[in-house]
C-alpha positions as a Markdown table, in Angstrom:
| # | Residue | x | y | z |
|---|---|---|---|---|
| 1 | Met | 65.2 | 110.5 | 130.6 |
| 2 | Ser | 65.4 | 106.8 | 131.6 |
| 3 | Gln | 68.6 | 105.0 | 131.2 |
| 4 | Val | 69.5 | 101.3 | 131.3 |
| 5 | Arg | 72.6 | 99.3 | 131.8 |
| 6 | Ala | 72.4 | 96.8 | 129.0 |
| 7 | Thr | 75.9 | 96.4 | 127.5 |
| 8 | Lys | 75.8 | 92.6 | 127.1 |
| 9 | Ala | 72.3 | 92.6 | 125.6 |
| 10 | Val | 73.3 | 95.4 | 123.2 |
| 11 | Leu | 76.4 | 93.6 | 122.2 |
| 12 | Ala | 74.4 | 90.5 | 121.4 |
| 13 | Val | 72.1 | 92.6 | 119.1 |
| 14 | Val | 75.1 | 94.1 | 117.4 |
| 15 | Gly | 76.9 | 90.8 | 117.1 |
| 16 | Phe | 73.9 | 89.0 | 115.5 |
| 17 | Ala | 73.2 | 91.9 | 113.1 |
| 18 | Ala | 76.9 | 91.6 | 112.0 |
| 19 | Thr | 76.3 | 87.9 | 111.0 |
| 20 | Ala | 73.6 | 89.2 | 108.6 |
| 21 | Gly | 76.1 | 91.6 | 107.1 |
| 22 | Val | 75.3 | 94.8 | 109.0 |
| 23 | Ala | 78.6 | 96.2 | 110.3 |
| 24 | Pro | 78.6 | 97.3 | 113.9 |
| 25 | Pro | 79.5 | 101.0 | 113.2 |
| 26 | Val | 76.7 | 101.2 | 110.7 |
| 27 | Leu | 74.1 | 99.8 | 113.1 |
| 28 | Leu | 75.3 | 101.9 | 116.1 |
| 29 | His | 75.3 | 105.1 | 113.9 |
| 30 | Ala | 71.8 | 104.4 | 112.7 |
| 31 | Ala | 70.6 | 104.0 | 116.3 |
| 32 | Gly | 72.4 | 107.1 | 117.5 |
| 33 | Ile | 74.7 | 105.3 | 119.8 |
| 34 | Asp | 78.3 | 106.3 | 120.5 |
| 35 | Pro | 80.4 | 103.1 | 120.6 |
| 36 | Ala | 82.3 | 104.6 | 123.6 |
| 37 | Arg | 79.0 | 104.4 | 125.6 |
| 38 | Leu | 79.3 | 100.6 | 125.5 |
| 39 | Thr | 82.6 | 100.4 | 127.4 |
| 40 | Gly | 83.5 | 100.8 | 131.1 |
| 41 | Pro | 81.6 | 100.3 | 134.3 |
| 42 | Asp | 79.2 | 103.2 | 133.6 |
| 43 | Ala | 78.1 | 102.0 | 130.2 |
| 44 | Tyr | 74.5 | 103.2 | 130.1 |
| 45 | Leu | 72.1 | 103.9 | 127.2 |
| 46 | Leu | 69.0 | 106.0 | 127.0 |
| 47 | Cys | 65.9 | 103.7 | 126.7 |
| 48 | Thr | 65.1 | 105.5 | 123.4 |
| 49 | Gln | 68.5 | 104.6 | 122.1 |
| 50 | Glu | 68.0 | 100.9 | 123.0 |
| 51 | Ser | 64.6 | 100.9 | 121.3 |
| 52 | Arg | 66.1 | 102.4 | 118.2 |
| 53 | Leu | 68.8 | 99.8 | 118.2 |
| 54 | Trp | 66.4 | 97.0 | 117.9 |
| 55 | His | 64.3 | 98.8 | 115.3 |
| 56 | Glu | 67.3 | 99.6 | 113.2 |
| 57 | Ala | 68.7 | 96.1 | 113.5 |
| 58 | Ala | 65.5 | 94.6 | 112.2 |
| 59 | Arg | 65.3 | 97.2 | 109.4 |
| 60 | Leu | 69.0 | 97.0 | 108.3 |
| 61 | Thr | 69.1 | 93.2 | 108.3 |
| 62 | Gly | 65.7 | 93.0 | 106.5 |
| 63 | Asp | 64.6 | 90.5 | 109.1 |
| 64 | Pro | 61.0 | 91.1 | 110.3 |
| 65 | Asp | 61.5 | 88.4 | 113.0 |
| 66 | Phe | 64.9 | 89.7 | 114.2 |
| 67 | Gly | 64.1 | 89.0 | 117.9 |
| 68 | Leu | 63.2 | 85.4 | 117.3 |
| 69 | His | 66.3 | 84.7 | 115.2 |
| 70 | Leu | 68.6 | 86.5 | 117.6 |
| 71 | Ala | 67.2 | 84.1 | 120.4 |
| 72 | Glu | 68.0 | 81.1 | 118.2 |
| 73 | Trp | 71.5 | 82.4 | 117.6 |
| 74 | Ala | 72.2 | 83.4 | 121.2 |
| 75 | Val | 71.0 | 80.3 | 123.1 |
| 76 | Pro | 73.8 | 78.0 | 121.9 |
| 77 | Arg | 76.3 | 80.7 | 122.7 |
| 78 | Met | 75.0 | 81.6 | 126.2 |
| 79 | Glu | 78.0 | 80.2 | 128.1 |
| 80 | Glu | 80.5 | 82.3 | 126.1 |
| 81 | Gln | 78.3 | 85.4 | 126.0 |
| 82 | Phe | 77.0 | 85.4 | 129.6 |
| 83 | Asp | 79.6 | 83.1 | 131.3 |
| 84 | Val | 78.9 | 82.7 | 135.1 |
| 85 | Leu | 75.1 | 83.4 | 134.8 |
| 86 | Ala | 74.7 | 80.8 | 132.0 |
| 87 | Phe | 76.6 | 78.2 | 134.1 |
| 88 | Ala | 74.4 | 78.9 | 137.1 |
| 89 | Val | 71.2 | 78.5 | 135.1 |
| 90 | Arg | 72.5 | 75.3 | 133.5 |
| 91 | Ser | 73.3 | 73.9 | 137.0 |
| 92 | Cys | 69.8 | 74.3 | 138.5 |
| 93 | Ala | 68.0 | 71.1 | 139.4 |
| 94 | Thr | 64.6 | 72.0 | 137.8 |
| 95 | Leu | 63.2 | 74.2 | 135.1 |
| 96 | Gly | 61.3 | 76.2 | 137.7 |
| 97 | Glu | 64.6 | 76.9 | 139.6 |
| 98 | His | 66.2 | 77.8 | 136.2 |
| 99 | Tyr | 63.5 | 80.5 | 135.5 |
| 100 | Arg | 63.7 | 81.9 | 139.1 |
| 101 | Arg | 67.5 | 82.2 | 138.7 |
| 102 | Val | 67.2 | 84.1 | 135.5 |
| 103 | Gly | 64.7 | 86.5 | 137.0 |
| 104 | Arg | 66.9 | 87.1 | 140.0 |
| 105 | Tyr | 70.1 | 87.6 | 138.1 |
| 106 | Leu | 68.9 | 89.3 | 134.9 |
| 107 | Arg | 70.2 | 92.7 | 136.1 |
| 108 | Leu | 73.7 | 91.5 | 135.2 |
| 109 | Ile | 72.6 | 91.4 | 131.6 |
| 110 | His | 70.1 | 94.2 | 131.5 |
| 111 | Asp | 68.9 | 96.2 | 134.4 |
| 112 | Gly | 65.8 | 97.6 | 132.6 |
| 113 | Val | 64.1 | 94.2 | 131.9 |
| 114 | Tyr | 62.3 | 91.8 | 134.2 |
| 115 | Leu | 61.3 | 88.2 | 134.0 |
| 116 | Ser | 58.9 | 87.2 | 136.7 |
| 117 | Leu | 57.6 | 83.6 | 137.5 |
| 118 | Thr | 54.3 | 83.2 | 139.3 |
| 119 | Glu | 52.7 | 79.9 | 140.2 |
| 120 | Glu | 49.0 | 78.9 | 140.4 |
| 121 | Pro | 47.6 | 75.5 | 141.3 |
| 122 | Asp | 47.9 | 74.1 | 137.7 |
| 123 | Leu | 49.4 | 77.0 | 135.9 |
| 124 | Ala | 52.5 | 79.1 | 135.9 |
| 125 | Arg | 53.1 | 82.5 | 134.3 |
| 126 | Leu | 56.5 | 83.7 | 133.0 |
| 127 | Val | 56.0 | 87.4 | 132.5 |
| 128 | Thr | 58.5 | 89.8 | 130.9 |
| 129 | Gly | 58.6 | 93.5 | 130.2 |
| 130 | His | 60.6 | 96.7 | 130.5 |
| 131 | Tyr | 60.6 | 98.7 | 133.8 |
| 132 | His | 60.8 | 102.0 | 131.9 |
| 133 | Asp | 58.5 | 101.3 | 129.0 |
| 134 | Pro | 55.1 | 99.8 | 129.7 |
| 135 | Thr | 54.6 | 99.1 | 126.0 |
| 136 | Ser | 57.8 | 97.0 | 125.7 |
| 137 | Pro | 58.7 | 97.0 | 122.0 |
| 138 | Arg | 58.1 | 93.9 | 120.0 |
| 139 | His | 61.6 | 92.5 | 119.1 |
| 140 | Pro | 63.2 | 92.4 | 122.6 |
| 141 | Val | 60.0 | 90.9 | 124.1 |
| 142 | Glu | 59.9 | 88.2 | 121.4 |
| 143 | Cys | 63.5 | 87.5 | 121.9 |
| 144 | Gln | 63.2 | 87.1 | 125.7 |
| 145 | Leu | 60.2 | 84.7 | 125.5 |
| 146 | Ala | 61.9 | 82.8 | 122.7 |
| 147 | Ile | 65.1 | 82.4 | 124.8 |
| 148 | Ser | 63.0 | 81.1 | 127.7 |
| 149 | Val | 61.5 | 78.4 | 125.5 |
| 150 | Leu | 64.7 | 77.5 | 123.7 |
| 151 | Gln | 66.7 | 77.3 | 127.0 |
| 152 | Ala | 64.0 | 75.0 | 128.5 |
| 153 | Arg | 64.4 | 72.6 | 125.6 |
| 154 | Arg | 68.2 | 72.7 | 125.8 |
| 155 | Ala | 68.3 | 72.3 | 129.6 |
| 156 | Thr | 65.8 | 69.5 | 129.9 |
| 157 | Gly | 66.5 | 67.7 | 126.7 |
| 158 | Glu | 62.7 | 67.5 | 126.1 |
| 159 | Asp | 60.4 | 68.8 | 123.4 |
| 160 | Phe | 59.2 | 71.6 | 125.7 |
| 161 | Ala | 56.3 | 73.9 | 124.6 |
| 162 | Pro | 54.3 | 76.4 | 126.6 |
| 163 | Arg | 50.5 | 76.1 | 127.0 |
| 164 | Ser | 50.2 | 79.4 | 125.2 |
| 165 | Val | 52.1 | 82.6 | 124.4 |
| 166 | His | 50.8 | 86.1 | 125.0 |
| 167 | Phe | 52.2 | 89.4 | 123.6 |
| 168 | Ala | 51.3 | 92.9 | 124.6 |
| 169 | His | 52.1 | 94.2 | 121.1 |
| 170 | Ala | 50.0 | 93.9 | 118.0 |
| 171 | Arg | 50.0 | 90.8 | 115.8 |
| 172 | Pro | 52.7 | 91.0 | 113.2 |
| 173 | Ala | 51.9 | 90.4 | 109.5 |
| 174 | Arg | 53.6 | 87.0 | 109.4 |
| 175 | Leu | 53.4 | 84.3 | 112.1 |
| 176 | Thr | 55.3 | 81.5 | 110.4 |
| 177 | Glu | 58.4 | 81.8 | 112.5 |
| 178 | His | 56.5 | 82.3 | 115.7 |
| 179 | Glu | 54.5 | 79.1 | 115.1 |
| 180 | Arg | 57.6 | 77.2 | 114.3 |
| 181 | Leu | 59.6 | 78.3 | 117.3 |
| 182 | Phe | 56.9 | 78.4 | 120.1 |
| 183 | Arg | 54.7 | 75.5 | 118.9 |
| 184 | Ala | 51.8 | 76.9 | 120.9 |
| 185 | Pro | 48.7 | 79.1 | 120.5 |
| 186 | Leu | 49.7 | 82.8 | 120.0 |
| 187 | His | 47.8 | 85.7 | 121.4 |
| 188 | Tyr | 48.4 | 89.4 | 120.7 |
| 189 | Asp | 47.2 | 92.8 | 122.1 |
| 190 | Cys | 47.2 | 91.2 | 125.6 |
| 191 | Pro | 47.6 | 93.0 | 128.9 |
| 192 | Arg | 51.1 | 91.6 | 129.3 |
| 193 | Ser | 53.7 | 89.6 | 127.5 |
| 194 | Glu | 54.1 | 86.1 | 129.0 |
| 195 | Leu | 54.4 | 82.4 | 128.6 |
| 196 | Leu | 51.6 | 80.3 | 130.2 |
| 197 | Leu | 53.0 | 77.0 | 131.3 |
| 198 | Asp | 51.6 | 73.8 | 132.9 |
| 199 | Arg | 52.6 | 74.1 | 136.6 |
| 200 | Ala | 54.1 | 70.6 | 136.4 |
| 201 | Ala | 56.6 | 71.7 | 133.7 |
| 202 | Leu | 58.5 | 73.6 | 136.4 |
| 203 | Asp | 59.4 | 70.3 | 138.1 |
| 204 | Arg | 61.1 | 68.9 | 135.0 |
| 205 | Pro | 64.7 | 68.0 | 135.8 |
| 206 | Gln | 67.6 | 69.6 | 134.0 |
| 207 | Arg | 70.2 | 67.4 | 132.4 |
| 208 | Gln | 73.3 | 69.1 | 133.8 |
| 209 | Ala | 72.2 | 69.9 | 137.3 |
| 210 | Glu | 75.1 | 70.5 | 139.7 |
| 211 | Pro | 74.0 | 71.6 | 143.1 |
| 212 | Arg | 77.5 | 72.1 | 144.6 |
| 213 | Leu | 78.6 | 74.2 | 141.6 |
| 214 | Leu | 75.4 | 76.2 | 141.8 |
| 215 | Ala | 76.0 | 77.1 | 145.4 |
| 216 | Met | 79.5 | 78.4 | 144.5 |
| 217 | Leu | 78.2 | 80.3 | 141.4 |
| 218 | Asp | 75.4 | 81.8 | 143.5 |
| 219 | Arg | 77.9 | 83.3 | 145.8 |
| 220 | Gln | 79.9 | 84.7 | 142.9 |
| 221 | Ile | 76.9 | 86.2 | 141.2 |
| 222 | Asp | 75.6 | 87.7 | 144.4 |
| 223 | Gly | 79.0 | 89.4 | 144.7 |
| 224 | Leu | 78.6 | 90.8 | 141.2 |
| 225 | Leu | 75.1 | 92.0 | 141.9 |
| 226 | Ala | 76.3 | 93.8 | 145.0 |
| 227 | Glu | 78.8 | 95.8 | 142.9 |
| 228 | Leu | 76.1 | 97.1 | 140.6 |
| 229 | Pro | 74.5 | 100.5 | 141.6 |
| 230 | Asp | 70.9 | 100.2 | 142.6 |
| 231 | Arg | 69.5 | 102.5 | 139.9 |
| 232 | Gln | 66.0 | 101.2 | 139.7 |
| 233 | Arg | 63.3 | 103.4 | 141.3 |
| 234 | Val | 60.9 | 101.5 | 143.5 |
| 235 | Gly | 58.1 | 103.2 | 141.6 |
| 236 | Asp | 59.2 | 101.4 | 138.4 |
| 237 | Ala | 59.0 | 98.0 | 140.2 |
| 238 | Val | 55.6 | 99.0 | 141.6 |
| 239 | Lys | 54.2 | 99.7 | 138.1 |
| 240 | Arg | 55.5 | 96.4 | 136.9 |
| 241 | Cys | 53.7 | 94.5 | 139.7 |
| 242 | Met | 50.6 | 96.6 | 139.0 |
| 243 | Lys | 50.6 | 95.7 | 135.3 |
| 244 | Asp | 51.0 | 92.0 | 136.2 |
| 245 | Gln | 47.8 | 92.2 | 138.2 |
| 246 | Leu | 45.7 | 93.9 | 135.5 |
| 247 | Pro | 43.1 | 93.0 | 134.3 |
| 248 | Asp | 42.4 | 90.2 | 136.8 |
| 249 | Arg | 42.0 | 92.7 | 139.7 |
| 250 | Glu | 42.6 | 96.2 | 140.7 |
| 251 | Pro | 46.2 | 96.4 | 142.0 |
| 252 | Ala | 46.3 | 96.4 | 145.8 |
| 253 | Ile | 49.2 | 97.9 | 147.8 |
| 254 | Ala | 49.3 | 94.9 | 150.1 |
| 255 | Ile | 49.9 | 92.5 | 147.3 |
| 256 | Val | 52.4 | 94.7 | 145.5 |
| 257 | Ala | 54.3 | 95.2 | 148.8 |
| 258 | Glu | 54.5 | 91.5 | 149.4 |
| 259 | Lys | 55.9 | 90.9 | 145.9 |
| 260 | Leu | 58.6 | 93.5 | 146.6 |
| 261 | His | 59.4 | 91.9 | 150.0 |
| 262 | Met | 58.3 | 95.1 | 151.9 |
| 263 | Ser | 55.5 | 96.1 | 154.3 |
| 264 | Pro | 52.8 | 98.4 | 152.8 |
| 265 | Arg | 54.0 | 101.2 | 155.2 |
| 266 | Ser | 57.6 | 100.8 | 154.0 |
| 267 | Leu | 56.5 | 100.9 | 150.4 |
| 268 | Gln | 54.5 | 104.0 | 151.0 |
| 269 | Arg | 57.5 | 105.7 | 152.6 |
| 270 | Arg | 59.7 | 104.7 | 149.6 |
| 271 | Leu | 57.2 | 106.1 | 147.1 |
| 272 | His | 56.9 | 109.3 | 149.1 |
| 273 | Ser | 60.7 | 109.7 | 149.0 |
| 274 | Glu | 60.5 | 109.5 | 145.2 |
| 275 | Gly | 57.8 | 112.1 | 145.1 |
| 276 | Thr | 54.9 | 109.9 | 144.2 |
| 277 | Ser | 52.3 | 107.5 | 145.7 |
| 278 | Phe | 50.7 | 104.2 | 145.0 |
| 279 | Ala | 47.5 | 105.9 | 143.7 |
| 280 | Glu | 49.4 | 108.2 | 141.4 |
| 281 | Leu | 51.4 | 105.4 | 139.9 |
| 282 | Leu | 48.3 | 103.3 | 139.2 |
| 283 | Ser | 46.7 | 106.3 | 137.6 |
| 284 | Glu | 49.8 | 106.9 | 135.4 |
| 285 | Leu | 50.0 | 103.3 | 134.4 |
| 286 | Arg | 46.3 | 103.1 | 133.5 |
| 287 | Arg | 46.5 | 106.4 | 131.5 |
| 288 | Asp | 49.5 | 105.2 | 129.5 |
| 289 | Leu | 47.9 | 101.8 | 128.7 |
| 290 | Ala | 44.5 | 103.4 | 127.9 |
| 291 | Leu | 46.2 | 105.7 | 125.3 |
| 292 | Arg | 47.9 | 102.7 | 123.8 |
| 293 | Tyr | 44.8 | 100.5 | 123.7 |
| 294 | Leu | 42.6 | 103.2 | 122.3 |
| 295 | Arg | 44.9 | 103.6 | 119.3 |
| 296 | Asp | 43.9 | 100.1 | 118.3 |
| 297 | Gln | 40.5 | 100.1 | 116.5 |
| 298 | Arg | 40.0 | 96.4 | 117.2 |
| 299 | Ile | 39.7 | 97.0 | 120.9 |
| 300 | Ala | 36.3 | 98.3 | 122.1 |
| 301 | Ile | 36.1 | 101.1 | 124.6 |
| 302 | Ala | 34.4 | 98.8 | 127.1 |
| 303 | Glu | 37.1 | 96.2 | 126.7 |
| 304 | Val | 39.8 | 98.9 | 127.4 |
| 305 | Gly | 38.1 | 99.6 | 130.7 |
| 306 | Phe | 38.1 | 95.9 | 131.5 |
| 307 | Leu | 41.8 | 95.6 | 130.6 |
| 308 | Leu | 42.6 | 98.4 | 133.0 |
| 309 | Gly | 40.8 | 96.8 | 135.9 |
| 310 | Phe | 37.8 | 99.2 | 136.1 |
| 311 | Leu | 34.6 | 97.6 | 137.5 |
| 312 | Asp | 32.4 | 99.4 | 135.0 |
| 313 | Val | 32.7 | 101.5 | 131.8 |
| 314 | Ser | 31.4 | 104.7 | 133.5 |
| 315 | Ala | 34.3 | 104.6 | 136.0 |
| 316 | Phe | 36.8 | 104.3 | 133.1 |
| 317 | His | 35.1 | 107.2 | 131.3 |
| 318 | Arg | 35.4 | 109.5 | 134.3 |
| 319 | Ala | 39.0 | 108.6 | 134.8 |
| 320 | Phe | 39.9 | 109.1 | 131.2 |
| 321 | Lys | 38.2 | 112.5 | 131.1 |
| 322 | Arg | 40.2 | 113.5 | 134.2 |
| 323 | Trp | 43.5 | 112.3 | 132.6 |
| 324 | Thr | 43.0 | 113.9 | 129.1 |
| 325 | Gly | 40.1 | 116.3 | 129.2 |
| 326 | Ser | 38.2 | 114.2 | 126.6 |
| 327 | Thr | 36.2 | 111.1 | 126.5 |
| 328 | Pro | 37.6 | 107.8 | 125.2 |
| 329 | Ala | 35.4 | 108.0 | 122.1 |
| 330 | Glu | 36.5 | 111.6 | 121.4 |
| 331 | Tyr | 40.1 | 110.6 | 121.8 |
| 332 | Gln | 39.6 | 107.6 | 119.4 |
| 333 | Arg | 38.0 | 109.9 | 116.8 |
| 334 | Ser | 40.8 | 112.4 | 117.0 |
| 335 | Ile | 43.5 | 109.6 | 116.6 |
| 336 | His | 41.7 | 108.1 | 113.6 |
| 337 | Ala | 41.1 | 111.5 | 112.0 |
| 338 | Arg | 44.8 | 112.3 | 112.2 |
| 339 | Ala | 45.7 | 108.9 | 110.8 |
| 340 | Gly | 43.2 | 109.4 | 107.9 |
């Protein structure tokens, strides 16, 4: 089963829940986490435990927007919570450099989560997700994107807002807090969770930029990263890159290899050593996403095929029959029959 090193992130969840009156032992017990697992250099959690922690924190605090409120609580405390990383991010010259630093150094906080910045001529995408869980549960995703917006406002001193906010999860019942915090159009059931930004926003200067301090901090952080075990399978990174390309295009090994700073041949060799292949990973990702999308009655079968990057509906039907032994329509009927 997949594990993550997420002690600092977990402690932030536990600490914020405590401010709402949920004692840490109560929350950890509800999530099935032994407190001893949160100490020492080998403090790893099962991904299922981490997911339960977020769910139980929202349930026990009675806060349906727990992730958003955790972000608002955590951002002013970043320097005491995440020390050297927070100082490095604060010392960047521009907002774009800030986001790239966070993506590069996020492993120090959570080695199962990614934050990826991509730039287009007039648009930038800040994409987040979980390496081991393509569905990426709601509260941690909302927390990460909210932190990205709140940090931008704090670092630039400007009333920053994204062009739009996209979530892979379903629309929650209440959007009041999302609208208040993000101040941008909100979209749900999207192929990925991301902030869409004006490209020019990346050039906004940060108020406390300190290039000399940043160079020193970078060396220190690189040393901390070098001490971490490289536990991430390259296959997980490949799936993340694939998901970022869907549905705009069918993922290509050349593009994925470039993003991972590898040649296509080297990438193929690494995947072979992990007992898989590029084609197998793409098929797995499409299957998992298809099963998720088809559970949502609001998404038409033809749209599911489009979201998965298939050129036509018939190709999606053939692939789905190969994966599951049933057609998409048959699968949807069985799901809805069980739900009824």
